[in-house]
C-alpha positions in Angstrom: -38.4 -4.9 -5.0 -36.6 -7.6 -2.9 -34.3 -8.6 -5.8 -32.4 -5.3 -6.2 -31.5 -5.3 -2.5 -30.2 -8.8 -2.7 -28.2 -8.0 -5.9 -26.7 -4.9 -4.3 -25.8 -6.8 -1.1 -24.2 -9.6 -3.2 -22.0 -7.1 -5.0 -20.8 -5.3 -1.9 -20.5 -8.0 0.7 -16.9 -8.6 -0.2 -16.0 -5.0 0.3 -14.6 -3.2 3.4 -16.6 -0.2 4.8 -14.7 2.9 5.4 -15.3 6.6 6.2 -13.8 9.6 4.5 -14.0 13.3 5.4 -14.5 15.7 2.6 -15.2 19.4 2.4 -19.0 20.4 2.2 -18.5 21.9 -1.3 -16.9 18.7 -2.6 -19.8 16.7 -1.1 -22.3 18.8 -2.9 -20.5 18.4 -6.2 -20.2 14.6 -5.6 -24.0 14.4 -4.9 -24.7 16.4 -8.1 -22.4 14.1 -10.1 -24.1 11.0 -8.6 -27.6 12.4 -9.6 -26.4 13.2 -13.1 -24.7 9.8 -13.7 -27.4 7.8 -11.9 -24.8 6.1 -9.8 -24.5 6.0 -6.0 -21.9 8.4 -4.5 -20.1 5.3 -3.1 -19.6 3.9 -6.6 -18.2 7.1 -7.8 -15.8 7.3 -4.9 -14.7 3.7 -5.4 -14.0 4.4 -9.1 -12.0 7.5 -8.3 -10.0 5.8 -5.6 -9.3 2.8 -7.9 -8.1 5.2 -10.7 -5.9 7.1 -8.3 -4.2 4.0 -6.9 -3.7 2.6 -10.4 -2.1 5.9 -11.5 0.2 5.9 -8.5 1.4 2.3 -9.2 2.4 3.4 -12.7 4.3 6.4 -11.3 6.3 4.5 -8.8 9.5 2.8 -9.8 9.7 -1.0 -9.6 10.6 -2.6 -6.3 13.2 -4.8 -8.0 16.1 -2.4 -7.3 17.6 -4.8 -4.8 18.2 -7.6 -7.3 21.9 -8.4 -7.5 22.8 -5.5 -5.3 24.7 -7.6 -2.8 24.2 -8.5 0.8 21.0 -7.1 2.3 21.8 -8.0 5.9 18.8 -10.3 6.1 18.7 -14.0 6.1 15.0 -14.4 5.2 14.8 -12.5 1.9 13.9 -15.5 -0.1 11.2 -16.6 2.2 9.7 -13.1 2.6 10.2 -11.8 -1.0 6.5 -11.1 -1.7 6.0 -9.3 1.6 9.2 -7.2 1.0 8.3 -6.4 -2.6 4.6 -5.5 -2.2 4.3 -3.7 1.2 4.1 0.1 1.0 7.3 0.8 3.0 9.6 -2.2 3.5 11.4 -2.2 6.8 15.0 -1.1 6.8 17.6 -3.8 6.9 19.0 -4.5 10.3 22.4 -2.8 10.9 25.3 -4.8 10.0 27.6 -5.8 12.8 31.0 -4.0 12.8 34.0 -6.2 12.3 35.8 -6.7 15.6 39.2 -5.3 15.9 41.7 -7.0 18.0 42.4 -5.3 21.3 45.7 -3.4 21.3 48.5 -5.4 22.9 50.0 -4.0 25.9 53.7 -4.3 26.2 54.8 -5.8 29.4 57.7 -4.1 31.1 
């Protein structure tokens, strides 16, 4: 009986624990599904979340839209390319400075 606990722990120790809130009816349906499939509710939720995330990745356009689009206003794009490509909402580029206009000359009388 000690081995299954060890095996289960070994398979989940790399995972992050989280909490979700679901409606009572959905919880009952999830419990019934878990009983029918012989899987823990957590395993079913993990599978469903993984499928949802994978489907979302396929629906989203590629983040390579900035390639060859000109100046980004950033000087660190090459160093931070992975962070900028793979974060959910990349930060907006800093505002570009406006070109300075020469002050109007006052004519002296």
